N, C-alpha and C positions, 0 to 999 in steps of 0.2 A: 167788649165780647161777649153773643146774646150767650143763654145759658145750654145752648143745645149747641152752638160754638166749642162753648166750653169742655162741652163734655164729650164731643165729639174728638177734643185733643187729648182728655186724662186717656180715651181708650188707645188713641195713637202710641201715646207715651207707653201703655203695658202691651203693647206687642209682643216685642222681644221677651217681657214674663209669660209672655200668654200658650208661643212656641211651644218653648220652656214644658210648661205646668201640661201641656195637650200631645206634647210627642208621642207618649206611651200609649195611649188612650186610643179605644176603637172608634169610630166614627158617631156610633148611638153614644157611647160616653165622652166623648166631644160634646155635642151638640147635648148634653145632658147637664155636662159643666156648665157652660158656656151657658147655658140660662139660668144656671146655679146662682153664676159669677155677675148674672145682667143683674141679680133681683137682690143681689148683695149691695152692689153700687146703687143702687135704686133706692133700696130699703125700707120695702112696700108693708104698710102698715096700717094697722083703723086710723094712728093721731099723724101719719106721714103721706096718705093718699090724698090731697085739698091742694092740689096745685093745678085746680082750675081744669082751664086746654091748655095748659102748656106747664111743660119742666121751670119749678122754684128750684135758687136755691137758695140756703138759711142754713146762717152758723155751720156751711160743709159739710149739710146734710142735704138731698135734692128729693124733692117734693116733686109727687107722681102723679097723673091723675089714673083715675080708675080705669079709664079706656084705653092705653097704653099694654096692657097685655091682653086684653080682648081682642084687639086690631089684627098685632105681634099671634096669636093663637090662627085666626080668619084666616091669614096672611096665608100662614104659613101652613095651616092645611088643607089650601085651593090646591097644589102640588101631593100629588100621591109621594113625592122623590121623597118627603119631607115630613113624612106620616109620624112616622118616631119622634121628631121635636113637637110637631104638632101637637100631637097627645100630651107631649110633655108641658107645653104652652099652656092647652088648656088646662089642666091640671093647675099650672100655677094660677092663671087667670082665676078659676072658681076657687084655689087658697085665698088669693087675693079679696073677693067675694066674702070670703069666709071668712078673712080679719076684720071684713070692717063692716061685721055686726055683731061682733065684737069677740067671739071669739078667738082664743088662741094657743091653742095649745094645737102641738104636732101628733097625728095620729102616728105610729110607726108602722113601718111598710110589714105585712102582715108574715111574712118568710122568718122572720127572727125569730131567733129558737122561745118557746114558750116561756121558760126560766130570764127571758131580759123581755117577753113582753110582759110580764110579772112586776117590773122594774117602772115601769109606762110614765107612770103618773110623778113619777119622783126624776125621770129622763128629766119630762117637761119643768120640771120643779127648777130642778140643776142649773139647765140650760140657762132659765130666762133667769133665776139667780146670777149664775158667774158668765152670761155672755156667752155663749156654746151653743152651737146650733145642735138640737138635740137627737137631726143621725147621725152627726161625728160623733154624738157620745156614744148611742144607742151602737152604731158599729164598733168603736173601741171597746165597749163590754161585752158585744159580740165575741170580741177576738180574745181579750183578757179573758176574762170568766166561765162566759157564755151564763153569766147572772147570779153566780153561786159566790155568795155575800163574803164567806169565809175562808174560799180556797185562798194557800199560800204555796211560791212558786216552789223550785230549788233553789233560784237564784235570793229567794228571797219578796219578793215582790205579794202584796198582800192586799188581799177583798176584789174588788165588784172591778175595778180597774187597772189591778195590780202594779202600784202605787208600790215604789221601793221607799227602803224606810227612812232613807234620806232628807225625802221630800216633806213628812214631817216635823211638827216642831217639837218639844220635850211634854210630855204627859199626852199626850193626843192618841185617842185610839185609833189606833191604823184600818180597825177594821169595822170600824161603825162607818153603815155607808154615807151619811151626809158627814163625815169629814175624808173619809176615801176617795166620794166624789169630789169635793174641793178640793183638793193636793191632785185628781188627775186632770183634772180642769185647768188648775193652774199651769199643771206642767204642759197641758193641751195649749193652752192660749202661747205659755212661753215659744213652741215648738211652732205656733202659725204665725207666729210674729215672725222668730230667725227664718222663715221659706215666704214667707214674703206671702201669706193665705194658703199657700199650693197645697191639696187638700194630701196629696200624695206622698209629698214633703215629711207635711205635717204627721203621718202617723211615719211614716219612716225616724222620724225624729219619737216620735213616743218610743220607739220602740230598741232605737238602737244610739239615741243621746245627738244632742247637738250637732255634732261633730260627722252624720252622714248629711248635711246637707250640701258639706263643700266639697264632698268625694262623690269622684264616678259610681253610679248606680253599679257595674262591676265590681268594685271593689266594697262593695257592701258585704255584710254575710248574708250566709243562706237565708237565717230566721228573718234577719229587715228585708229582703228579700218578696222574698213569701209574705210578710205581714204586708210590704205596699201590696201588692199584686190580692192580698184578701180583700184589703182595706179599701182599696180602688175599687175593686170591683161590687162589695158590697155597700158599701156610701153611694155608686153611681146608681146605682138600680134600688138604691135605698128611699133618694130625689127624685128618682122619676116615679115613683108610687108601686112598680111593680111590685105584684102579686108573687114572683117565684125566681129565684135567683142562682142563675146558673154558679155563677162564685161563693153562693154561698155554700151549696148541695156540694162543691168540692170542699170545702175547708172544712167541712162536715165527715165525708169520704176520707178525708186526710187525718182523719183522728181528733177531729172536735166534737162530734159526738158520744166518745165520753166521757167529755165533759161536759158538756151537756146533759146528759143524763145523771149524773153528779151532781149537774147544779138544781134540776127539778129536783130529784129527793131532797134537796136542801129547801127550798122555799115552799115544799108543801109541809114539810116537820109544822 
């Protein structure tokens, strides 16, 4: 079987999962999510864009020629009906070229709150260290603490990623940013694995525990339903490189503004 045929077969096997993943998203969010998923499978990076003129699979990793995302961007840009997808593909192509040049840091979307932006270097470092998407890590920080490093919830969740005490090892400083990020990222990975990488379910799991993954959404708590809605919207806008996010603005209006004000005062100390 050729590399292209094998990739196509793998994608077909994911069809059922894809339908479940995109069912609750808008058309634009679907396009953005699919593009992000496409890059996840193809693993665009400076070390992996060495496939020459064809797809190559080595040790379970697809090596992708640089021309592929560029061609996709051109094709999509040829139709105004695909304007959103074209802009996203062009941004992704530019990101691939940026990676080839040697820069690996992800610039957070500008709509993230100032206190979250304060942690942008650390978010990139934590994401690389723990193999987590930095945009997803930033989204979780945004919703959980808005970048407040010492906040403690009424339920006992602590720190930047509002990690529950039972996730920490004995003697660990739960409010230490590095330790908090390590434990938060570890649970995020657990949720991603349990949800087969579905971002919305990963976020719901982070908020409500792994049991929510097997439950119909209408049986989730209202908090988890809101968390899913905020998280999917903010993350979708972040990976699209949007300058503004309506979902973020709605989250701020729904009560996030007070948390962000407190967070900003804390990080400015």
